[in-house]
N, CA, C and O atoms as CSV, one atom per row, in Angstrom:
chain,resi,resn,atom,element,x,y,z
A,1,MET,N,N,54.545,59.907,68.724
A,1,MET,CA,C,53.270,59.223,68.619
A,1,MET,C,C,52.653,59.450,67.234
A,1,MET,O,O,52.033,58.546,66.674
A,2,ALA,N,N,52.825,60.656,66.686
A,2,ALA,CA,C,52.296,60.959,65.359
A,2,ALA,C,C,52.986,60.109,64.299
A,2,ALA,O,O,52.342,59.658,63.351
A,3,ALA,N,N,54.285,59.887,64.451
A,3,ALA,CA,C,55.023,59.065,63.492
A,3,ALA,C,C,54.519,57.627,63.514
A,3,ALA,O,O,54.399,57.000,62.461
A,4,ARG,N,N,54.226,57.106,64.680
A,4,ARG,CA,C,53.707,55.741,64.801
A,4,ARG,C,C,52.341,55.634,64.126
A,4,ARG,O,O,52.064,54.660,63.426
A,5,SER,N,N,51.503,56.625,64.335
A,5,SER,CA,C,50.184,56.646,63.712
A,5,SER,C,C,50.298,56.722,62.192
A,5,SER,O,O,49.542,56.062,61.479
A,6,ALA,N,N,51.236,57.524,61.692
A,6,ALA,CA,C,51.447,57.640,60.246
A,6,ALA,C,C,51.924,56.315,59.658
A,6,ALA,O,O,51.471,55.916,58.585
A,7,ARG,N,N,52.839,55.627,60.353
A,7,ARG,CA,C,53.314,54.322,59.878
A,7,ARG,C,C,52.172,53.308,59.855
A,7,ARG,O,O,52.049,52.521,58.916
A,8,ARG,N,N,51.353,53.333,60.878
A,8,ARG,CA,C,50.224,52.399,60.961
A,8,ARG,C,C,49.244,52.657,59.809
A,8,ARG,O,O,48.767,51.716,59.175
A,9,SER,N,N,48.950,53.924,59.544
A,9,SER,CA,C,48.049,54.274,58.442
A,9,SER,C,C,48.637,53.849,57.104
A,9,SER,O,O,47.917,53.362,56.233
A,10,SER,N,N,49.933,54.030,56.941
A,10,SER,CA,C,50.611,53.644,55.710
A,10,SER,C,C,50.535,52.132,55.504
A,10,SER,O,O,50.279,51.675,54.390
A,11,ARG,N,N,50.753,51.354,56.561
A,11,ARG,CA,C,50.667,49.889,56.472
A,11,ARG,C,C,49.249,49.455,56.122
A,11,ARG,O,O,49.069,48.537,55.322
A,12,ARG,N,N,48.251,50.090,56.701
A,12,ARG,CA,C,46.851,49.738,56.408
A,12,ARG,C,C,46.499,50.044,54.955
A,12,ARG,O,O,45.823,49.248,54.304
A,13,ARG,N,N,46.949,51.184,54.441
A,13,ARG,CA,C,46.685,51.535,53.041
A,13,ARG,C,C,47.373,50.538,52.104
A,13,ARG,O,O,46.785,50.111,51.110
A,14,ALA,N,N,48.596,50.175,52.415
A,14,ALA,CA,C,49.324,49.209,51.582
A,14,ALA,C,C,48.623,47.859,51.584
A,14,ALA,O,O,48.497,47.228,50.535
A,15,ALA,N,N,48.169,47.410,52.740
A,15,ALA,CA,C,47.468,46.124,52.833
A,15,ALA,C,C,46.155,46.186,52.056
A,15,ALA,O,O,45.800,45.226,51.371
A,16,ALA,N,N,45.435,47.293,52.151
A,16,ALA,CA,C,44.145,47.429,51.470
A,16,ALA,C,C,44.293,47.465,49.954
A,16,ALA,O,O,43.363,47.093,49.238
A,17,SER,N,N,45.441,47.904,49.455
A,17,SER,CA,C,45.629,48.000,48.009
A,17,SER,C,C,46.323,46.766,47.430
A,17,SER,O,O,46.561,46.708,46.224
A,18,ALA,N,N,46.644,45.801,48.252
A,18,ALA,CA,C,47.326,44.583,47.792
A,18,ALA,C,C,46.372,43.710,46.972
A,18,ALA,O,O,45.157,43.774,47.158
A,19,PRO,N,N,46.921,42.893,46.064
A,19,PRO,CA,C,46.075,41.960,45.318
A,19,PRO,C,C,45.306,41.054,46.280
A,19,PRO,O,O,45.849,40.567,47.272
A,20,GLY,N,N,44.039,40.845,45.962
A,20,GLY,CA,C,43.202,39.991,46.793
A,20,GLY,C,C,42.439,40.739,47.872
A,20,GLY,O,O,41.667,40.125,48.608
A,21,ARG,N,N,42.631,42.036,47.988
A,21,ARG,CA,C,41.953,42.805,49.033
A,21,ARG,C,C,40.729,43.557,48.536
A,21,ARG,O,O,40.063,44.238,49.316
A,22,SER,N,N,40.420,43.440,47.223
A,22,SER,CA,C,39.193,44.052,46.699
A,22,SER,C,C,38.654,43.188,45.567
A,22,SER,O,O,39.389,42.412,44.955
A,23,ALA,N,N,37.362,43.334,45.299
A,23,ALA,CA,C,36.734,42.572,44.220
A,23,ALA,C,C,37.300,42.970,42.866
A,23,ALA,O,O,37.244,42.189,41.916
A,24,ASP,N,N,37.846,44.183,42.769
A,24,ASP,CA,C,38.445,44.653,41.521
A,24,ASP,C,C,39.808,44.023,41.257
A,24,ASP,O,O,40.259,43.975,40.112
A,25,ARG,N,N,40.464,43.539,42.309
A,25,ARG,CA,C,41.803,42.949,42.193
A,25,ARG,C,C,41.868,41.609,42.927
A,25,ARG,O,O,42.657,41.449,43.858
A,26,PRO,N,N,41.030,40.637,42.506
A,26,PRO,CA,C,41.080,39.342,43.198
A,26,PRO,C,C,42.386,38.620,42.907
A,26,PRO,O,O,42.998,38.809,41.856
A,27,LEU,N,N,42.793,37.806,43.838
A,27,LEU,CA,C,44.015,37.015,43.682
A,27,LEU,C,C,43.665,35.741,42.913
A,27,LEU,O,O,42.787,34.986,43.333
A,28,ARG,N,N,44.331,35.503,41.812
A,28,ARG,CA,C,44.061,34.319,40.991
A,28,ARG,C,C,44.762,33.111,41.598
A,28,ARG,O,O,45.965,33.143,41.856
A,29,ILE,N,N,44.003,32.056,41.821
A,29,ILE,CA,C,44.554,30.829,42.404
A,29,ILE,C,C,44.235,29.650,41.498
A,29,ILE,O,O,43.374,29.737,40.622
A,30,ARG,N,N,44.943,28.545,41.721
A,30,ARG,CA,C,44.757,27.358,40.885
A,30,ARG,C,C,44.103,26.193,41.623
A,30,ARG,O,O,43.692,25.215,40.998
A,31,SER,N,N,44.002,26.294,42.958
A,31,SER,CA,C,43.382,25.204,43.725
A,31,SER,C,C,42.843,25.749,45.039
A,31,SER,O,O,43.243,26.818,45.500
A,32,PHE,N,N,41.938,24.998,45.625
A,32,PHE,CA,C,41.415,25.407,46.924
A,32,PHE,C,C,42.473,25.262,48.014
A,32,PHE,O,O,42.425,25.965,49.024
A,33,ARG,N,N,43.409,24.370,47.819
A,33,ARG,CA,C,44.530,24.247,48.762
A,33,ARG,C,C,45.329,25.548,48.765
A,33,ARG,O,O,45.720,26.039,49.824
A,34,GLU,N,N,45.569,26.104,47.572
A,34,GLU,CA,C,46.289,27.372,47.469
A,34,GLU,C,C,45.503,28.494,48.159
A,34,GLU,O,O,46.090,29.347,48.825
A,35,LEU,N,N,44.175,28.492,47.997
A,35,LEU,CA,C,43.331,29.482,48.678
A,35,LEU,C,C,43.521,29.381,50.187
A,35,LEU,O,O,43.699,30.396,50.861
A,36,ASP,N,N,43.485,28.165,50.719
A,36,ASP,CA,C,43.673,27.963,52.160
A,36,ASP,C,C,45.045,28.434,52.631
A,36,ASP,O,O,45.168,29.041,53.695
A,37,GLU,N,N,46.076,28.150,51.834
A,37,GLU,CA,C,47.441,28.563,52.205
A,37,GLU,C,C,47.575,30.079,52.229
A,37,GLU,O,O,48.142,30.640,53.167
A,38,VAL,N,N,47.054,30.743,51.202
A,38,VAL,CA,C,47.120,32.201,51.141
A,38,VAL,C,C,46.353,32.810,52.305
A,38,VAL,O,O,46.837,33.734,52.959
A,39,ALA,N,N,45.153,32.291,52.564
A,39,ALA,CA,C,44.324,32.824,53.647
A,39,ALA,C,C,44.995,32.647,55.007
A,39,ALA,O,O,44.900,33.528,55.862
A,40,SER,N,N,45.663,31.532,55.215
A,40,SER,CA,C,46.297,31.285,56.512
A,40,SER,C,C,47.500,32.196,56.756
A,40,SER,O,O,47.876,32.436,57.903
A,41,LYS,N,N,48.107,32.707,55.671
A,41,LYS,CA,C,49.270,33.581,55.796
A,41,LYS,C,C,48.912,35.064,55.741
A,41,LYS,O,O,49.756,35.914,56.025
A,42,ALA,N,N,47.674,35.381,55.380
A,42,ALA,CA,C,47.267,36.782,55.224
A,42,ALA,C,C,47.311,37.505,56.570
A,42,ALA,O,O,47.062,36.916,57.622
A,43,ARG,N,N,47.629,38.778,56.504
A,43,ARG,CA,C,47.722,39.614,57.699
A,43,ARG,C,C,46.888,40.874,57.521
A,43,ARG,O,O,46.651,41.330,56.402
A,44,CYS,N,N,46.461,41.409,58.613
A,44,CYS,CA,C,45.758,42.687,58.661
A,44,CYS,C,C,46.779,43.802,58.424
A,44,CYS,O,O,47.985,43.572,58.513
A,45,GLY,N,N,46.304,44.981,58.130
A,45,GLY,CA,C,47.185,46.128,57.981
A,45,GLY,C,C,47.959,46.451,59.242
A,45,GLY,O,O,49.023,47.066,59.180
A,46,CYS,N,N,47.425,46.036,60.399
A,46,CYS,CA,C,48.123,46.277,61.669
A,46,CYS,C,C,49.194,45.227,61.923
A,46,CYS,O,O,50.003,45.364,62.841
A,47,GLY,N,N,49.195,44.163,61.093
A,47,GLY,CA,C,50.168,43.086,61.268
A,47,GLY,C,C,49.602,41.861,61.955
A,47,GLY,O,O,50.271,40.832,62.037
A,48,GLY,N,N,48.375,41.957,62.452
A,48,GLY,CA,C,47.760,40.846,63.168
A,48,GLY,C,C,47.302,39.722,62.251
A,48,GLY,O,O,47.090,39.930,61.057
A,49,SER,N,N,47.154,38.537,62.814
A,49,SER,CA,C,46.651,37.369,62.084
A,49,SER,C,C,45.161,37.525,61.830
A,49,SER,O,O,44.452,38.188,62.586
A,50,LEU,N,N,44.700,36.902,60.750
A,50,LEU,CA,C,43.282,36.954,60.414
A,50,LEU,C,C,42.604,35.654,60.788
A,50,LEU,O,O,43.146,34.568,60.584
A,51,HIS,N,N,41.412,35.782,61.339
A,51,HIS,CA,C,40.580,34.646,61.730
A,51,HIS,C,C,39.397,34.584,60.761
A,51,HIS,O,O,38.710,35.587,60.564
A,52,LEU,N,N,39.155,33.428,60.158
A,52,LEU,CA,C,38.072,33.265,59.189
A,52,LEU,C,C,36.717,33.310,59.883
A,52,LEU,O,O,36.478,32.578,60.844
A,53,LEU,N,N,35.829,34.177,59.390
A,53,LEU,CA,C,34.467,34.275,59.905
A,53,LEU,C,C,33.481,33.533,59.018
A,53,LEU,O,O,32.515,32.945,59.504
A,54,GLY,N,N,33.734,33.566,57.701
A,54,GLY,CA,C,32.835,32.916,56.760
A,54,GLY,C,C,33.325,33.116,55.343
A,54,GLY,O,O,34.290,33.842,55.103
A,55,GLU,N,N,32.644,32.460,54.393
A,55,GLU,CA,C,33.032,32.612,53.002
A,55,GLU,C,C,31.830,32.471,52.107
A,55,GLU,O,O,30.813,31.891,52.487
A,56,GLY,N,N,31.960,33.016,50.900
A,56,GLY,CA,C,30.877,32.972,49.939
A,56,GLY,C,C,31.368,33.434,48.583
A,56,GLY,O,O,32.566,33.618,48.370
A,57,SER,N,N,30.433,33.619,47.673
A,57,SER,CA,C,30.759,34.075,46.329
A,57,SER,C,C,30.124,35.433,46.093
A,57,SER,O,O,29.123,35.784,46.717
A,58,ARG,N,N,30.715,36.186,45.188
A,58,ARG,CA,C,30.187,37.487,44.811
A,58,ARG,C,C,30.359,37.646,43.310
A,58,ARG,O,O,31.407,37.312,42.756
A,59,SER,N,N,29.325,38.156,42.657
A,59,SER,CA,C,29.400,38.435,41.225
A,59,SER,C,C,30.010,39.806,41.011
A,59,SER,O,O,29.706,40.760,41.728
A,60,THR,N,N,30.879,39.886,40.009
A,60,THR,CA,C,31.498,41.154,39.613
A,60,THR,C,C,31.307,41.306,38.109
A,60,THR,O,O,30.937,40.342,37.438
A,61,PRO,N,N,31.549,42.481,37.572
A,61,PRO,CA,C,31.423,42.657,36.122
A,61,PRO,C,C,32.333,41.724,35.321
A,61,PRO,O,O,32.031,41.415,34.168
A,62,THR,N,N,33.429,41.274,35.906
A,62,THR,CA,C,34.356,40.395,35.195
A,62,THR,C,C,34.153,38.921,35.520
A,62,THR,O,O,34.874,38.077,34.988
A,63,GLY,N,N,33.201,38.590,36.370
A,63,GLY,CA,C,32.936,37.192,36.719
A,63,GLY,C,C,32.691,37.041,38.207
A,63,GLY,O,O,32.507,38.024,38.925
A,64,SER,N,N,32.690,35.817,38.654
A,64,SER,CA,C,32.436,35.519,40.056
A,64,SER,C,C,33.744,35.378,40.828
A,64,SER,O,O,34.728,34.852,40.306
A,65,VAL,N,N,33.749,35.843,42.058
A,65,VAL,CA,C,34.931,35.706,42.918
A,65,VAL,C,C,34.513,35.053,44.224
A,65,VAL,O,O,33.365,35.164,44.652
A,66,ARG,N,N,35.455,34.377,44.844
A,66,ARG,CA,C,35.255,33.785,46.163
A,66,ARG,C,C,35.709,34.812,47.190
A,66,ARG,O,O,36.776,35.407,47.041
A,67,VAL,N,N,34.913,35.024,48.226
A,67,VAL,CA,C,35.219,36.023,49.248
A,67,VAL,C,C,35.334,35.328,50.600
A,67,VAL,O,O,34.431,34.604,51.021
A,68,LEU,N,N,36.457,35.558,51.270
A,68,LEU,CA,C,36.631,35.081,52.639
A,68,LEU,C,C,36.490,36.286,53.559
A,68,LEU,O,O,37.247,37.250,53.436
A,69,ARG,N,N,35.539,36.244,54.472
A,69,ARG,CA,C,35.326,37.312,55.444
A,69,ARG,C,C,36.142,36.946,56.672
A,69,ARG,O,O,35.933,35.890,57.268
A,70,CYS,N,N,37.073,37.818,57.053
A,70,CYS,CA,C,37.980,37.556,58.167
A,70,CYS,C,C,37.918,38.692,59.176
A,70,CYS,O,O,37.402,39.776,58.901
A,71,GLU,N,N,38.456,38.409,60.346
A,71,GLU,CA,C,38.574,39.431,61.386
A,71,GLU,C,C,39.980,39.355,61.962
A,71,GLU,O,O,40.512,38.271,62.204
A,72,CYS,N,N,40.570,40.526,62.177
A,72,CYS,CA,C,41.915,40.580,62.743
A,72,CYS,C,C,41.857,40.164,64.213
A,72,CYS,O,O,41.007,40.637,64.967
A,73,GLU,N,N,42.757,39.288,64.605
A,73,GLU,CA,C,42.801,38.827,65.991
A,73,GLU,C,C,43.396,39.871,66.927
A,73,GLU,O,O,43.286,39.746,68.147
A,74,HIS,N,N,44.028,40.905,66.363
A,74,HIS,CA,C,44.642,41.946,67.191
A,74,HIS,C,C,43.727,43.170,67.322
A,74,HIS,O,O,43.366,43.564,68.431
A,75,CYS,N,N,43.354,43.770,66.176
A,75,CYS,CA,C,42.580,45.016,66.221
A,75,CYS,C,C,41.090,44.815,65.958
A,75,CYS,O,O,40.315,45.766,66.062
A,76,GLU,N,N,40.677,43.597,65.621
A,76,GLU,CA,C,39.291,43.215,65.377
A,76,GLU,C,C,38.670,43.877,64.146
A,76,GLU,O,O,37.446,43.920,64.019
A,77,GLU,N,N,39.502,44.392,63.241
A,77,GLU,CA,C,38.991,44.960,61.992
A,77,GLU,C,C,38.569,43.827,61.071
A,77,GLU,O,O,39.249,42.804,60.989
A,78,GLU,N,N,37.439,44.006,60.373
A,78,GLU,CA,C,37.005,43.004,59.408
A,78,GLU,C,C,37.725,43.228,58.090
A,78,GLU,O,O,37.842,44.358,57.616
A,79,VAL,N,N,38.207,42.134,57.501
A,79,VAL,CA,C,38.981,42.171,56.267
A,79,VAL,C,C,38.395,41.131,55.320
A,79,VAL,O,O,38.183,39.983,55.712
A,80,ASP,N,N,38.136,41.524,54.081
A,80,ASP,CA,C,37.679,40.587,53.061
A,80,ASP,C,C,38.842,40.246,52.146
A,80,ASP,O,O,39.606,41.123,51.743
A,81,LEU,N,N,38.973,38.956,51.818
A,81,LEU,CA,C,39.975,38.479,50.876
A,81,LEU,C,C,39.226,37.957,49.652
A,81,LEU,O,O,38.283,37.177,49.791
A,82,PHE,N,N,39.635,38.380,48.456
A,82,PHE,CA,C,38.945,38.039,47.217
A,82,PHE,C,C,39.833,37.153,46.346
A,82,PHE,O,O,41.023,37.415,46.176
A,83,PHE,N,N,39.222,36.093,45.795
A,83,PHE,CA,C,39.960,35.127,44.994
A,83,PHE,C,C,39.242,34.859,43.676
A,83,PHE,O,O,38.028,34.658,43.643
A,84,ASP,N,N,40.013,34.860,42.592
A,84,ASP,CA,C,39.517,34.515,41.263
A,84,ASP,C,C,39.702,33.018,41.096
A,84,ASP,O,O,40.828,32.522,41.154
A,85,LEU,N,N,38.606,32.288,40.887
A,85,LEU,CA,C,38.651,30.827,40.811
A,85,LEU,C,C,38.636,30.296,39.386
A,85,LEU,O,O,38.431,29.099,39.183
A,86,VAL,N,N,38.848,31.154,38.394
A,86,VAL,CA,C,38.780,30.761,36.992
A,86,VAL,C,C,39.694,29.582,36.676
A,86,VAL,O,O,39.328,28.723,35.875
A,87,GLU,N,N,40.857,29.524,37.279
A,87,GLU,CA,C,41.818,28.462,36.963
A,87,GLU,C,C,41.714,27.239,37.879
A,87,GLU,O,O,42.498,26.300,37.739
A,88,VAL,N,N,40.757,27.238,38.814
A,88,VAL,CA,C,40.609,26.097,39.730
A,88,VAL,C,C,40.076,24.906,38.971
A,88,VAL,O,O,39.077,24.997,38.257
A,89,ARG,N,N,40.747,23.801,39.134
A,89,ARG,CA,C,40.323,22.556,38.493
A,89,ARG,C,C,39.539,21.734,39.496
A,89,ARG,O,O,39.979,21.512,40.624
A,90,HIS,N,N,38.381,21.290,39.071
A,90,HIS,CA,C,37.516,20.508,39.969
A,90,HIS,C,C,37.797,19.034,39.828
A,90,HIS,O,O,37.169,18.219,40.503
């Protein structure tokens, strides 16, 4: 049981440190379609699918990022996905 807990913690840490999981490391995208595709494939650290709760913008020292607030459909943990929209063409 301890080994399973350690693996789960390791997966959660890896997911939390991935690009797009913090405002310091937003995922750079080129279109809103790409944002939707990435968000639909994103997973929680437990492996569960993410359900979109809402979205908005946040200012950072390096510029503005788009934030998708999600919730895991399995463990119900809230997960934020951060996107750099600098290259998005309107």
